C-alpha positions in Angstrom: 219.0 -115.7 -109.1 218.2 -115.5 -112.8 215.1 -117.4 -113.9 214.8 -118.7 -117.4 211.9 -120.6 -119.0 211.3 -122.5 -122.1 208.6 -124.6 -123.8 209.2 -128.2 -124.6 212.4 -130.2 -124.8 214.5 -128.7 -127.6 216.4 -126.1 -125.5 219.2 -125.8 -122.9 216.8 -124.8 -120.1 215.0 -128.2 -120.4 218.3 -130.0 -120.4 219.3 -128.3 -117.1 215.8 -129.0 -115.7 216.1 -132.7 -116.7 219.5 -133.1 -115.1 218.3 -131.7 -111.8 215.2 -133.9 -111.8 217.3 -137.0 -112.5 219.6 -136.0 -109.6 216.9 -135.2 -107.1 214.0 -137.5 -107.9 215.7 -140.6 -109.5 219.1 -140.6 -107.7 218.3 -139.0 -104.3 214.7 -140.0 -103.8 214.8 -143.3 -105.7 211.8 -142.7 -108.0 211.5 -145.0 -110.9 212.9 -143.3 -114.0 209.8 -144.5 -115.9 207.6 -142.5 -113.5 209.7 -139.4 -113.3 210.3 -139.3 -117.1 206.6 -139.5 -117.9 206.8 -138.6 -121.6 204.9 -135.3 -121.2 207.8 -132.8 -121.0 207.3 -131.8 -124.7 203.9 -130.3 -123.7 205.2 -128.3 -120.6 206.8 -125.0 -119.8 210.1 -125.6 -117.9 211.5 -123.0 -115.4 215.1 -123.1 -114.2 216.7 -120.8 -111.6 220.4 -120.1 -112.2 223.0 -118.7 -109.7 226.3 -117.6 -111.4 225.0 -119.4 -114.5 224.6 -122.7 -112.7 221.2 -124.3 -112.5 220.0 -124.6 -108.9 216.2 -125.1 -108.9 213.6 -126.1 -111.4 209.8 -126.7 -111.9 207.6 -127.4 -114.9 204.1 -126.2 -115.4 201.1 -127.8 -117.1 198.3 -125.7 -118.5 195.2 -127.6 -117.6 191.6 -127.3 -118.5 189.5 -124.8 -116.6 192.1 -122.0 -116.8 194.4 -123.8 -114.2 198.1 -124.1 -114.0 199.6 -127.2 -112.3 203.2 -126.8 -111.0 205.1 -130.0 -111.2 208.5 -131.5 -110.7 209.8 -128.8 -108.2 213.4 -129.6 -107.3 216.5 -127.9 -106.0 220.0 -129.5 -106.1 221.0 -130.7 -102.7 223.9 -128.3 -102.0 221.7 -125.3 -102.9 218.8 -125.9 -100.6 217.7 -123.5 -97.8 218.7 -120.4 -99.9 215.1 -119.5 -100.9 215.7 -120.4 -104.6 212.7 -122.7 -105.0 210.5 -120.1 -103.2 211.7 -117.4 -105.6 211.0 -119.7 -108.6 207.5 -120.6 -107.4 206.7 -116.9 -106.8 207.8 -116.2 -110.4 205.5 -118.9 -111.7 202.6 -117.5 -109.7 203.3 -114.0 -111.0 203.4 -115.2 -114.6 200.2 -117.2 -114.1 198.4 -114.1 -112.6 199.7 -112.0 -115.5 198.1 -114.5 -117.9 194.8 -114.4 -116.0 195.1 -118.0 -114.8 192.2 -118.7 -112.4 193.9 -121.4 -110.2 197.5 -122.5 -109.5 197.9 -125.8 -107.8 200.5 -128.6 -107.3 200.8 -132.0 -105.7 203.2 -131.4 -102.8 205.2 -134.1 -101.1 204.0 -134.1 -97.5 207.5 -133.4 -96.3 207.3 -130.0 -98.1 203.8 -128.9 -96.9 205.1 -126.2 -94.6 207.2 -124.7 -97.4 204.1 -124.5 -99.7 201.9 -123.1 -96.9 204.4 -120.3 -96.3 204.0 -119.4 -100.0 200.2 -119.2 -99.8 199.1 -122.6 -100.7 196.3 -124.5 -98.9 195.7 -128.3 -99.0 192.7 -129.6 -100.8 191.4 -133.2 -100.8 193.0 -136.1 -99.2 196.7 -137.2 -99.1 197.7 -139.8 -101.7 200.7 -141.8 -102.8 202.5 -141.0 -106.0 205.8 -142.7 -107.0 206.0 -144.3 -103.5 205.8 -140.9 -101.7 202.9 -139.3 -99.9 201.5 -136.2 -101.5 198.7 -133.7 -101.1 197.2 -131.4 -103.7 197.6 -127.7 -102.7 196.0 -124.7 -104.3 197.4 -121.2 -104.2 195.2 -118.9 -102.2 197.6 -116.1 -101.3 197.9 -112.7 -102.9 
């Protein structure tokens, strides 16, 4: 898989990420477009994984106060799941964060994906909460 990243919205990587997010979150999971398209994409780094030049997985990152990175909007197209693409993408984001001396990497995981994130070295912090009608839990990367 080839991983490309780009800042903001004026690039083809973002357009691929946006289409996957619409397919997965809006169409498949029924999330309100006003919630998913939160108006903050311009200020984020977007990652997209490509197989044979086709986008298969995506995530965006938010540089937060306190030298933290928050991974957001992790999605993989339905027919490309269970191939390890999202795991590879998350590992690349963690690698990039470490290379930039980021102190903490975290994300708000859907509860149905908790085992996936635990396998990647994330541990839950705080209580579960609802976002966009789906139960989530904040997890922080503690692996090496």
